[in-house]
C-alpha positions, 0 to 999 in steps of 0.5 A: 560519478562524484568523488567518494567523500564521506557524505557521498558514501554515507548517502549510498549506504543509507539508500542501500539499507533503506532499499533492503528494509523497504524495497521500492515497488516493482515496475509491474506494481508501480503503475497499478492504479488504486481502487475506490472501495466502500467502507461499508459494502454496498451489498450490505446497504452501504451508500455510494456517497463520498463519506463511504468511499476510500482509495485503496491499494489495487492488489489489496482490494483485488486479492486480500480484502475482497468483500471483507469489512474494513474493520475485520481486514485491519484487525491484528488476526488478519496480519498474522 
């Protein structure tokens, strides 16, 4: 361990506070793969072209968004 200089201590405090405010993903979530999702669902006529696909968080796509249109998913009402 390096000598506890003011810069070293400041760095430890900064990293600790950052971890409290924005925690790192758990080991379980860290290795979860992303999903390719359609902006306009194929079930309602959306194409399978690259312009209609986005990379999405696997857990968001599996558990939260499901078949909801992306405009509705990102609306402020969903995050309340």
